[in-house]
C-alpha positions in Angstrom: 0.0 0.3 0.1 1.9 3.7 -1.0 0.3 6.5 1.5 1.2 10.0 -0.2 3.0 12.5 2.3 4.0 15.6 1.8 7.7 16.0 3.8 10.0 19.4 3.0 13.6 19.6 2.6 15.7 20.3 5.5 17.9 23.7 4.6 21.4 22.0 4.9 20.2 19.4 2.7 20.4 21.9 0.2 24.2 22.9 -1.6 24.6 24.9 -4.9 27.4 24.0 -8.1 27.5 25.9 -10.6 24.2 28.2 -10.7 21.9 24.9 -9.9 21.0 24.1 -6.5 21.6 20.1 -5.8 19.6 17.6 -3.3 22.2 16.3 -1.7 20.3 12.9 -1.3 22.7 10.8 2.1 22.6 13.7 3.6 18.7 14.9 3.4 18.1 10.7 3.5 20.3 10.9 7.2 18.3 13.9 8.2 15.2 12.4 8.2 15.8 8.7 9.0 13.7 8.6 11.5 10.7 9.7 9.3 9.4 6.5 8.0 9.5 5.6 11.8 7.1 8.4 13.0 4.7 8.2 10.1 4.2 3.9 10.9 5.9 2.9 7.1 8.6 0.5 6.4 10.3 2.9 3.8 9.6 6.6 2.2 10.0 7.1 -1.3 10.7 10.8 -1.8 9.9 12.2 -5.1 11.3 15.9 -6.1 11.2 17.2 -9.5 14.6 19.2 -8.4 18.2 18.4 -9.3 19.4 15.6 -7.3 23.4 14.3 -5.9 25.3 12.1 -4.1 28.4 12.0 -2.5 30.8 11.6 -6.0 27.4 12.2 -8.5 25.8 15.2 -9.5 22.7 15.2 -11.7 21.4 11.6 -10.8 17.4 10.0 -10.4 17.8 8.1 -8.2 19.5 7.0 -4.2 18.9 4.2 -2.0 21.4 4.0 1.1 20.9 -0.3 0.6 21.1 0.1 5.1 18.3 -0.9 6.5 18.5 1.5 9.8 18.3 4.6 6.4 15.3 2.8 4.7 14.6 6.0 2.9 14.4 5.5 -1.3 14.9 9.0 -3.0 14.2 9.2 -7.1 14.8 12.9 -8.8 12.9 13.9 -12.2 14.6 16.9 -12.7 15.1 17.1 -16.5 12.4 14.7 -18.1 10.2 14.9 -20.1 7.7 13.2 -17.2 4.0 15.8 -15.2 5.0 15.9 -12.3 1.3 14.1 -11.4 -1.2 12.0 -12.7 -0.3 8.5 -14.7 2.3 9.0 -16.3 4.2 9.8 -13.3 3.2 7.3 -10.6 4.2 4.4 -13.2 7.2 6.2 -13.8 8.2 6.3 -10.0 5.8 2.5 -10.1 8.7 0.8 -12.2 12.0 2.5 -9.7 10.5 0.9 -6.7 10.4 -2.8 -8.2 13.0 -2.4 -9.3 
C-alpha cells in the first residue's frame, strides 16, 4: 500500500554548484532517517522534481543507501520529460520501486 505524505527538505540538505541547487541525497536521508518510523512506514520513497546528487555524482535520478536503518528511497525527475502528477508519473515511480 502507498500513502502520500508531504516532507520538506531541511535547509542543510541543499547545496549549490554551477548555478544550480542540488538536494544532497545521503545528507537528506540521514536528516530524515526517523521520519519513516514516525509515519509508521516500512520505507519512505521521496520524489522530487529538483536536481539531486550523492557524494560522487551530480544529476542523479535515484538513490538508496541499502542500510536497513536508513529506509529512504529517493527519485528525481529533474530534466525528464515527465509530468509531476498523473498516471505517467505514477508509473515511472512504481517502475523504479520495483526495479
